[in-house]
N, C-alpha and C positions, 0 to 999 in steps of 0.2 A: 370117598376120597374128598376131603375139603378143598375148596378152591380158595387160593389166596389172591387177593386183589392188591395190585400195586398202584400207587399214586403216580401220576405223571408229574415229573419235575422238570421245569423249564431249564434248559442249559444255561449256565452262567458264562458270560463272556468277559474276558479280561480287557481292560482298557489299555491302549498303547502307552508306553512310557515315553515321556518327552526326552529326547536325546539332547545333549549339550550342543549348542550352535544352531539349533533349529527352533523357530518359534512354535509354541504349543498350539496356536490357533490354526496352523496349516495342516495339522495331523488329522487323518480321517478318524472318525469315531465309529466304533462298531456298536450296533444296536441288536438286542436279542430279537429273534423272530417273533412275530405276533402270535398270541395264543389262538388255538383253534384252527390254524392253517398248517397242517402237517402234510407234507407231500409223501404219503406212503400208500402204496397200492393195497387194496383190500385183500385179505387172506383168501386163498383158493378154497373151494368147497372140498371137504374131505380131508383137509390137512389136520394133523393132530396137534400141532403147536398153536397155542392161542397167544399171539403177540400183542393183542390189544389190551388196554387197561379195563375195557368194558367187556364183559362176557357176551358172547354171541348167542342169540336165540335160535339161529338157523344152522348151527354147526352140527355135523353128524356124529361128532365124538360124544362120549358119555361123560365128559368132564363137567358139564353144567347140570347134569340131571339131579344132583343132590340139592342144589340151590333153587332150581326152578321147577322141580318135579318132573314127571314123565312127559309132559306136553312139550317141553323145549327140545327134547331129543328126537321128537317124532317128525321134525322138518316143517314146522308151521312157518309160513311166510309172514313176516311182521307187517309188511306193507299191505298185504291182502287183509290181514286181521284188522289193522287200523282203518282201512277203507270200509270194511264191513261194519265196524263199530260206528264210524262217522255217518255212513249211509243210513243206519237205523236210528241214530241219534238226531241228526240234522234233517229237518223236514224241508224238502225243496218247494213246497207250496208257497210260502211267503216270498221266496226268491222269484218264483214264477209269476206271482201276482205283481210284485214290484217291477219286474221286467215288462210285463204286459202294460202296467200303468205308465211306465216310462215310455214305451213305444206309443201308447195312446196320446200321452202328453206331447211327445215329439211330433206326432202327426197333427195335433191341434195347433201347435206352435207353427209348424210349416204352413198350415192352412191360413192362419192369421197373418203370417208373413206375406203370403201370396196376395191375400185380400188387401193388406196395407199397400203393397206395391201397385195393385190395380187402382186403389183409391188415389194414390199419389199420381199415377199417370192420368187419371180422370181429372184431378184437380189441376194438373199442369195444362191439360187441353182446355179446361174452362178458363184458366188464367190467360192463356194465349188468345182465346176468343174474346175475353173481356178486354184485353189490351187492344185488340183489333177494333172492337166496338168503340172503345174510348178514343182511339185515334180518329176513327171516322166521325165521332161526335165532336171532337175538337175541330176537325176540318169544317164541319157543318156550322159550328158556332162562329168560327172565324169568318166564313162566308156571310152568315147572317149579320154579323157586326159590320162587315164591310158594306153590305147592302144598306143597313140602317144608317151608317155614317153618310153614304152617298145620298140617301133619301133626305136625311136631315139637312145636309148641305143644300140640296135642291130646293127644299121647302123654305129655307132661310133666304135663298136667292130670290125665289118667287115673291116672298113677303116684302123684301126690300124693293123689288121692282114695282110691286103693286102700291106700296106706300108712296113711292115717288110719282108714279103716274096718276094715281087717284087719291090724293091726300085727304079730301073732305070725306069721301065715302069710306076710306080706310079708318078714319078717326071715329065715325059713327059706328062702324062695324066693330071696332075695338071696344067701344063703350058698351055696346049691346052684348057682345061675346068676348069677354076679357080672356086674355091669354093665361094659361096656367103658370107661366114664368113670372108674371107680374103680380 
């Protein structure tokens, strides 16, 4: 008994007609349903009527046996058959290797990230210590400058007093030991 296949034809919808007195832009427009989205429940197993346009490989009726041979009427599960074919065709080894490599790379990346965070914390501690040392050094330099200024002022005062009190001796000493300023 030959099986006749029918083609699915999308239903045609008529457009609404514009009525006099109503603007055409306010009328709703009916659109056809999108193809491939048909809300029909699947046929029950053992039903003799084939309502689908595609013949079923799992039906128990003998209506498909002439087209697909005896294997289709024996109740072969199509999903199980495809799963078996894919499991023998596709090797999981490259996927496993790539998954392992991805996990390894992720671990290395996490380790480097932790190492960078530790180095950043170490650099911040060193910077804090360096700033503290710089501040201490600046304080010491200001104290030294203050002390040098006081000492220079004191030396100039003593020089002036000595020059006034002992002018002859100061002139001879100045000739013998000239000042670096002159």
